[in-house]
C-alpha positions as CSV (number, residue, x, y, z in Angstrom):
1,X,124.0,71.6,80.4
2,X,127.4,70.0,80.9
3,X,130.1,69.6,78.3
4,X,129.6,65.9,78.1
5,X,125.9,66.3,77.4
6,X,126.6,68.9,74.7
7,X,129.1,66.6,73.0
8,X,126.6,63.7,73.2
9,X,123.8,66.0,71.8
10,X,126.0,67.2,68.9
11,X,127.2,63.7,68.0
12,X,123.7,62.3,68.1
13,X,122.3,65.1,66.0
14,X,125.0,64.5,63.4
15,X,124.2,60.8,63.3
16,X,120.5,61.4,63.1
17,X,121.0,63.8,60.2
18,X,123.2,61.2,58.4
19,X,120.7,58.5,58.9
20,X,118.0,60.9,57.8
21,X,119.6,61.7,54.4
22,X,118.3,58.5,52.9
23,X,114.8,59.4,54.1
24,X,115.1,62.9,52.5
25,X,116.3,61.5,49.2
26,X,113.4,59.0,49.1
27,X,110.8,61.7,50.0
28,X,112.4,64.1,47.4
29,X,112.1,61.6,44.6
30,X,108.5,60.8,45.5
31,X,107.5,64.4,45.8
32,X,108.9,65.0,42.3
33,X,105.8,63.0,41.0
34,X,103.5,65.7,42.1
35,X,102.8,69.2,40.6
36,X,105.2,71.9,42.0
37,X,102.6,73.4,44.3
38,X,102.1,70.0,46.1
39,X,105.8,69.0,46.5
40,X,106.7,71.1,49.4
41,X,103.6,70.0,51.3
42,X,104.4,66.3,50.8
43,X,108.1,66.8,51.8
44,X,107.2,68.8,55.0
45,X,104.4,66.3,55.9
46,X,106.6,63.3,55.3
47,X,109.5,64.7,57.4
48,X,107.0,65.9,60.1
49,X,105.6,62.4,60.3
50,X,109.2,61.1,60.7
51,X,109.6,63.4,63.7
52,X,106.3,62.3,65.2
53,X,107.2,58.7,64.6
54,X,110.6,59.0,66.4
55,X,109.2,61.0,69.3
56,X,106.4,58.5,69.7
57,X,108.9,55.5,69.6
58,X,111.0,57.3,72.3
59,X,108.0,57.3,74.6
60,X,107.7,53.5,74.4
61,X,111.5,52.9,74.4
62,X,111.1,49.8,76.5
63,X,109.0,48.2,73.8
64,X,111.6,49.2,71.1
65,X,114.3,47.4,73.1
66,X,112.1,44.3,73.2
67,X,112.1,44.2,69.4
68,X,115.7,43.1,69.6
69,X,114.8,39.8,71.3
70,X,114.9,36.7,69.1
71,X,111.5,35.6,67.7
72,X,112.8,32.6,65.7
73,X,115.9,31.2,64.1
74,X,116.6,30.4,60.4
75,X,119.8,28.5,59.6
76,X,121.4,29.6,62.9
77,X,120.4,33.3,62.2
78,X,118.4,34.8,65.0
79,X,115.5,36.9,63.7
80,X,114.0,39.6,66.0
81,X,111.1,42.0,65.5
82,X,113.6,44.7,64.5
83,X,115.2,42.3,61.9
84,X,111.7,41.7,60.4
85,X,111.1,45.4,60.1
86,X,114.6,46.0,58.5
87,X,114.2,43.1,56.0
88,X,110.7,44.3,55.0
89,X,111.8,47.9,54.7
90,X,114.8,46.8,52.7
91,X,112.7,44.8,50.3
92,X,110.2,47.7,49.9
93,X,113.0,50.2,49.3
94,X,114.6,47.9,46.7
95,X,111.3,47.3,44.9
96,X,110.3,50.9,44.9
97,X,113.7,52.2,43.7
98,X,113.9,49.6,41.0
99,X,110.4,50.4,39.8
100,X,111.3,54.1,39.7
101,X,114.4,53.5,37.7
102,X,112.5,51.4,35.2
103,X,109.8,54.1,34.8
104,X,112.5,56.7,34.4
105,X,114.5,54.8,31.7
106,X,111.6,53.1,29.8
107,X,108.8,55.7,30.0
108,X,109.8,59.0,28.5
109,X,106.3,60.5,28.3
110,X,105.6,62.9,31.1
111,X,101.9,63.6,31.4
112,X,100.5,66.4,33.4
113,X,98.5,64.9,36.3
114,X,94.9,65.9,36.7
115,X,93.3,67.2,39.9
116,X,91.8,63.8,40.6
117,X,95.0,61.8,40.2
118,X,96.9,64.4,42.1
119,X,94.8,63.8,45.3
120,X,95.1,60.1,45.0
121,X,98.8,60.3,44.3
122,X,99.4,62.5,47.3
123,X,97.7,60.0,49.6
124,X,99.4,57.0,48.1
125,X,102.8,58.7,48.2
126,X,102.3,59.7,51.8
127,X,101.5,56.1,52.8
128,X,104.8,55.0,51.1
129,X,106.7,57.7,53.0
130,X,105.0,56.6,56.2
131,X,106.2,53.0,55.7
132,X,109.8,54.1,55.2
133,X,109.5,56.5,58.1
134,X,108.8,53.5,60.3
135,X,111.8,51.6,59.1
136,X,114.3,54.5,59.4
137,X,112.8,55.6,62.7
138,X,113.4,52.2,64.3
139,X,117.0,52.3,63.1
140,X,117.4,55.8,64.3
141,X,115.9,55.2,67.8
142,X,118.0,52.1,68.4
143,X,121.1,54.0,67.4
144,X,120.1,56.8,69.9
145,X,119.5,54.3,72.7
146,X,122.9,52.7,72.1
147,X,124.7,56.1,72.4
148,X,122.9,58.1,75.0
149,X,121.1,57.3,78.3
150,X,119.5,60.6,78.9
151,X,116.0,60.5,77.3
152,X,115.8,64.3,77.0
153,X,119.0,64.4,74.9
154,X,117.4,61.9,72.6
155,X,114.2,64.1,72.3
156,X,116.3,67.2,71.6
157,X,118.5,65.4,69.0
158,X,115.4,64.1,67.1
159,X,113.8,67.6,67.0
160,X,117.0,69.4,66.0
161,X,117.8,66.8,63.3
162,X,114.3,66.9,61.9
163,X,114.5,70.7,61.7
164,X,117.8,70.4,59.8
165,X,116.2,67.9,57.5
166,X,113.2,70.3,56.8
167,X,115.6,73.1,55.9
168,X,117.7,70.9,53.7
169,X,114.9,69.0,52.0
170,X,113.9,71.8,49.6
171,X,117.5,72.2,48.3
172,X,118.0,68.5,47.9
173,X,114.6,68.1,46.1
174,X,115.4,71.0,43.8
175,X,118.8,69.6,42.9
176,X,117.4,66.1,42.2
177,X,114.6,67.7,40.1
178,X,117.0,69.9,38.1
179,X,119.5,67.1,37.4
180,X,117.7,64.0,36.2
181,X,121.0,61.9,36.1
182,X,121.3,62.5,39.8
183,X,117.8,61.2,40.4
184,X,118.8,57.8,38.9
185,X,122.0,57.9,41.0
186,X,119.9,58.6,44.1
187,X,117.6,55.7,43.3
188,X,120.7,53.5,43.0
189,X,121.8,54.7,46.4
190,X,118.4,53.7,47.8
191,X,118.8,50.2,46.4
192,X,122.1,50.0,48.2
193,X,120.5,51.2,51.4
194,X,117.8,48.6,50.9
195,X,120.4,45.8,50.5
196,X,122.1,47.2,53.6
197,X,118.9,47.1,55.6
198,X,118.2,43.5,54.5
199,X,121.8,42.5,55.4
200,X,121.4,44.1,58.8
201,X,118.2,42.2,59.4
202,X,120.0,39.0,58.6
203,X,122.9,39.8,61.0
204,X,125.3,40.7,58.1
205,X,126.8,44.0,59.2
206,X,128.0,46.2,56.4
207,X,130.0,49.2,57.7
208,X,128.1,52.4,57.0
209,X,131.4,54.1,56.2
210,X,131.8,51.9,53.1
211,X,128.3,52.7,51.9
212,X,128.6,56.5,52.4
213,X,132.1,56.5,50.8
214,X,130.8,54.7,47.8
215,X,127.9,57.2,47.5
216,X,130.2,60.2,47.9
217,X,132.6,58.8,45.2
218,X,129.8,58.0,42.7
219,X,128.3,61.5,43.4
220,X,131.7,63.1,42.7
221,X,132.1,61.2,39.4
222,X,128.6,62.3,38.3
223,X,129.5,65.9,39.2
224,X,132.7,65.7,37.1
225,X,130.8,64.1,34.3
226,X,128.1,66.8,34.4
227,X,130.8,69.6,34.3
228,X,132.8,68.1,31.5
229,X,129.7,67.3,29.3
230,X,128.5,70.9,29.3
231,X,128.8,72.5,25.8
232,X,131.4,75.2,25.7
233,X,130.3,78.7,25.0
234,X,131.5,80.1,21.7
């Protein structure tokens, strides 16, 4: 493998991981609804589905590129198949995150799920993860196509990035579970991502650097708040 291909692979893996962070946060928050023995299974299944989705979309790359063709126009804004997916995904992400924040702040009673509700919940949560996997996979594959021409580099980048996501998902999920305030912060991040997806679908491009900088700053403030609010040992 040449140096240029290695650089392209490394860059694409880094971008895929960054794009996948939002997916990991969403999966981690949903998995927190299940008993501890079910959470890892949901995380791994959700991320594995994301890899299958992306590899599958790479095999029909010509169809993915057709999604960027204009289907109709609204107020001089061209709407393509990709735009419809991004807008729908953004709306779903905003709705789901807002609902989770409401349940977190208004409902303080935590009931232990029964075996029956656990099975239903696992299926329902997996369907929700699958919906978001589709949205994030489209964005990820279009990014890959725009950066690299070699299809095997794309395959390798997807597999490597998903393996990294699998390794990181446990730590991220544990951190969110152990620190409830960060769960609300993560949900707020997802609302911002939902707005960003909708804006992208309406041809309003919000630089990703602005979004990730805002997230990093808010995370830093929350960490400082957490450290300073700890009771001092006597």
